[in-house]
C-alpha positions, 0 to 999 in steps of 0.5 A: 186750745185750737179753734175749729171754724164750723159754718152754720146754715139755718133753713127759713124756719117756716115750720120748725118741728124742734128748737134749732138754736138749742141743737146748735147750742148743744154742739157748742157745749160738747165741743168748746174748741169749735167756733161758729160762723154764719157767713155763707161766703166764708170757707169752712172745712165743715158746714152744718145745715140745720133744717127745722123739719124733714122737708130740708129746704135749706140750700147748701149747694153754694156753701164753700167747704170740704164737707156738708152735714145736713140735719133735718131732725134732732136725731141727726145731731149724732151725725153732726157730732161725728163729723165735728169729732172727725174734723178735730181728730184730723186737726190733732193728728196733723198739728205737729206739722200744721202751721195753720192751726188757729189759737183760741180766739183767732179770726182766720178768714182765709180762703183755700190757698190763701197764705195771708194768715191773720195773727190772733187778734188781727183785723177782722170785720169791723163792728158797729162803731169800731174806728180802731183801724190800724194806721197805714204803715202799722205802728203800735196803737197804744202809743199816744202819738198814733192813738185814735183814742187820744185824738178823740180825747183831744176833741172838746166834750161839751153840752150839745156835742153829738155823734151817730152811726148807722148799722143794718141788722142781719139774721146772721147777727141775730143768731150770733147774738142769741148764742153769745147771750144764751137768749135763744127765744123763738121770738127772735129766731123762729119765723113760725113761732114769731107769727103768733106773737105781737110783731108777727115776725122775728125781731132783733133783741132790744138789748142788741139794738141799744148796744149800738149806743154803748158802742158810740159812747165807748169809742166816740163820745165821750170816748175810750176810757169812759165808765158807765155808771147808770142807764135808763133805757126805753124800747119803743118799737121793734127792729126787724132783721134787714132794717137799718138803725141810726144810733145817736148820742148827745151830751146833755150835761157835765158835772166836775169833781176833783178827779173826774167828770160826770157826763150826762148823755141822751141816746136815740136809735131811729129807724129809716122811717123815722120811728124811734126804736130806743130812747135812753139816758146815761151817766158816764164817769170820765177820769181827768187823767184820760180826759184833761180839762182842755178837752172838756167844757163845763158850763156849770160850777164844780160840785164843791163850789155848789156845796159851799154856797148851799 
């Protein structure tokens, strides 16, 4: 099934008269073959500008696309449905001679006139903690000699080892996260509603912030192949769109078993003003066939020996 990229541009949300994110969710439910993107510099055949009221203050003049559909009230949803259907119909009618159709899950970031098509699953914008870059000259990342995962696994994992990354959260990312998780709470998306809450402005989803720690563990420390067994997370302070957060993971303990290790880790997300937004503890399982003994430093006796002594 082909995917059709549709651009979404929200207004500032100063005085919305309806739930804008729910309207977009209705479009996604009606047209599962469309893919939503929010980058205002990325070309889309169709842009849908979602205003929260009849004022229609969202600026659409600079959006790169063939068509722009402006929504000011829920009744305008019909207009958006018609535009999307026309786009899909055009794609279906020209599919036999069109080699530019996007397969499901594709990431086409081509601009008009750009023939450098990305294959499905190709390199797109890197996500926080994503270090799986293709080495120069290509090569199969699954091969051990070229795999960055294998290189990371050869790094010694020991108590006190730590890794961190920084990430700046944007409003577009918050909107995408809300759609992916179906958490379209107005506390995250609606400025007018958020002014009535504890924080007085939209906040980033707490789980979105703490997911940076998961990214560090899954790709850096301990690394590829680790399995999350248990977590305890505390959310201490809000993070707002536009703020930068440093996510740090530190090894606090390692227990050895016959076929695996149990790695205890502490995670902290800190804002630029040194405020701690998240604190967490994790327990990860590390298979010995993926994390050989020379890569893991155990500072305490194996569990079997402890049981024999007791």
